[in-house]
C-alpha positions, -999 to +999 in steps of 0.1 A: +531-290-831+496-283-812+513-264-783+537-245-809+509-229-827+492-220-797+525-205-784+519-181-815+485-174-812+479-136-805+469-130-767+444-113-785+426-143-798+420-152-761+387-142-736+375-110-742+379-083-717+347-085-697+325-056-687+340-025-667+335-026-629+341+011-624+345+039-651+338+077-659+303+092-671+311+115-699+275+119-708+236+115-698+219+110-720+181+103-702+173+099-668+187+063-669+208+059-696+244+076-698+280+068-715+308+060-702+349+072-708+356+050-740+320+052-756+304+023-738+264+027-731+246+018-697+214+014-685+204+020-650+195-013-640+162-024-623+142+016-631+125+032-656+131+071-661+104+092-681+112+089-720+132+123-735+116+138-769+126+116-795+109+111-836+084+139-833+071+134-797+071+154-770+093+142-737+072+124-711+067+145-673+096+151-655+123+134-677+146+168-680+144+172-648+151+133-642+179+137-669+194+167-650+194+148-614+216+120-630+239+143-645+248+163-617+248+127-596+275+112-619+287+133-647+326+135-647+322+112-620+342+074-619+313+051-607+314+015-599+293-007-620+271-036-604+259-065-629+232-086-624+223-122-639+225-102-674+251-080-683+238-063-715+202-049-724+186-058-757+204-033-775+242-049-768+243-020-739+256-024-704+228-026-682+242-021-645+237-005-612+257+020-605+273+036-575+293+065-562+323+067-547+305+074-513+286+044-520+254+059-528+234+036-554+225+062-581+197+040-594+175+042-561+185+075-555+165+084-588+135+063-580+138+079-544+132+113-558+099+101-579+123+106-610+122+070-624+099+040-611+109+006-603+110-017-636+126-049-628+132-079-658+136-114-636+160-123-634+179-094-625+161-090-592+193-083-570+185-053-554+146-055-557+140-047-522+164-017-523+143-003-554+112-014-542+118+004-505+127+032-522+096+038-545+075+028-513+096+061-497+092+084-534+053+072-532+046+079-497+063+115-497+046+122-533+081+133-548+084+137-585+061+112-603+037+104-571+028+142-570+008+139-602-021+126-596-026+093-616-056+087-638-087+073-619-089+034-616-114+024-639-111-015-634-124-032-606-092-050-602-060-055-621-036-089-624+004-093-617+021-118-629+053-132-602+071-143-628+078-112-652+069-087-618+043-070-650+008-059-637-024-062-662-061-051-669-081-086-662-090-084-699-051-083-711-041-113-733-006-115-720-025-115-681-041-150-694-002-163-702+020-179-681+014-202-647-020-198-628+000-200-597+023-168-605-009-149-608-016-126-580-048-099-578-043-065-568-074-048-560-056-012-563-033-001-590-011+013-568-008-014-541+009-032-572+033-002-579+042-004-541+049-041-540+071-030-575+053-046-606+052-027-634+027-015-656+026-039-687+032-015-719+001-034-738-029-027-718-010+004-699-033+001-667 
């Protein structure tokens, strides 16, 4: 009886099809977000591009240039999607590394042009070395975001967290969280960026 019922059930009750391994990009929303054929949204893993204007807030520095560069790279093209430990972001969209037909990783290309910063979210660190190297190249060349002078350093030192790869002001309450062994001290904020740490959104170092 059970076998008969299983044979009768439609195939749609089986496991859902996983996220796409390749797809055509039909729209670019910002420097790190795009829409695929079929309507799925994808965010580029491991990077953070300047925010576009939204809800009355103006766009961040180089936001339109980052979006235009991403469009130049991927719009209308079929890209390969590679996933890390987590395949979806907290909004339910795809989280992926995009590769062009010639093998170029789009995420790293944006960082190398200084049009996005490294923003790693463990456990999604598969391409940490590639992205951090691209950021070091952009910083050394003064490209994009790195040609704009950073605000003067206003702390004697900063605290990084090896577990989440964020860097904080020493007085930030989030800096005290986690195991002490995960803390790393940076005398210069730029050194934290060179190692691929991202600024805390609360204390904004």
